[in-house]
N, C-alpha and C positions, 0 to 999 in steps of 0.2 A: 933172526931172533925168534926164539920159541916162546909160547904163552901157554900157561896152564890155567884152564877154566875148570872150576869146581862147582858141583851141584850140591847145595846144602838141603838137608831134609830134617824133618822132626820125626825121628824114628819111632818113639814110643806113642805116637798118636794113632797109628794104624792107617793114616791117610796114604793114598796112593796118588801118583801124578795124574792131572787132569788129561783127558783126551786132547784138549787144545794144546797143552804143554807138550805132550808126546808128539803131536803133529808138527808143532813149531820146531822142535828139537830135530825131528827127522828131516825136515826141509833144510835146516841149517847144516846138519851133518852131510846131507847130500850135496849141498852147494859147496861146502868146504872140501869134500872129497874130489868133486869135479874140478875145482880150482887148484888142487894139489896141495892144499894147506892143511889137511887133517892128518896128523901123525898117528894118533892113537886115541881111542875112547872106550870106556868101560864103566859099568856099575860096580859098586863095591859090596861086599858081604855085610850082613848086619853085625852090629857091635857084640851080639850074643856069641858070635863065632870068632871074635877077634881077641886080641891081646895087646896090652900096652907094654912096650919094651923101654926100659930106662937104663942108662949107663950113668952111674953115680960113684965118684971116687974110684974108678977102675973096676967097679963091680957091675955086672949085668943082672937085671931083675925083670920079671914079667908078672903082670897082673892080668888074669883072664877076664873077659867081658861077661855079661853086658855092663855098660857104664851108664847107669840110669841117671846119674847126676848131669849128664850132658843133655842140653835141650836141643841142640842141632849138631848133626854129624854130616860128614862128607859122604853123599850117596853115590857119587859118580864123578868122572872127570873127563876132560878132553885136552889133548895136547895139539896145539896149532902152530903152524910155521908162519911167521910174519913176513 
């Protein structure tokens, strides 16, 4: 079984992850890699570089970012094997 872990961030606050969080994440990634459980991990681009894609009534539309109304966005992910 595979699991998707997502990191939520508050993009428009300008905050960056703490050194403690980065250290803890590094240790977890190393542990999961050694155990053969980590499939993939990555950070995502800011919403200012993104687009929202919708399919409605058979028609595809896109809306360019940024999406300021969003308080939290997905900043990164990890896929783990259970």
